[in-house]
C-alpha angles and dihedrals in degrees: 000000000000119000116250123230119197112196140151134213120225131203116185118208117179105299095349134089117205113205130201121175124208130181122205121196111174104310094335121102124195130182110218123203114258122201091221126033097178138032125194137191124206102200117023090184091065111091093204092054091050090050092047090049090051093048092048092049093046091049092050092051092045093048091057097038092244110162101169128058123187117196122202100232123226128208115261093215138029138038097323097038120146120245128249094254090054092053090049090054091046091053091046090055092044091056096057110119116239095017121111106218125187135169128225125190126228089249090051090052092049092048092050092047088055089059097037110024120199108274093211135042109254092234088062093058094076088228120134114260093243088066096059096097091048090047095050088047095056093038092053092048094049092045094061114113109238 
């Protein structure tokens, strides 16, 4: 029996985290329903809000048995650089005990998708369009040959 990997892809936009789960069992991928596809924070300078965000995210991952998180990385400098709030949210996720968190760049995603193209048109996944970057992030990460 093939081992099962439960992971989720993350895209961070400003003060919002977009979440797309994906389960890989052998060569089979399934997209489970998730009760929450996005989490937001109002004030990233407030320690209590950051801690509440971290607890909520950790609980969501735990409730669905997700052990791996793959974050679509953003440049730290330049025209397309991520903002400070996004990097705080990224760090908050990275510091969750028991969760394996990795980052993958846009170029890394594109390169992986050349080797392992998506087997389904995104429109056929029944996911909302705003989740496409998070979906391609987790698909690319789980498609890597170990």
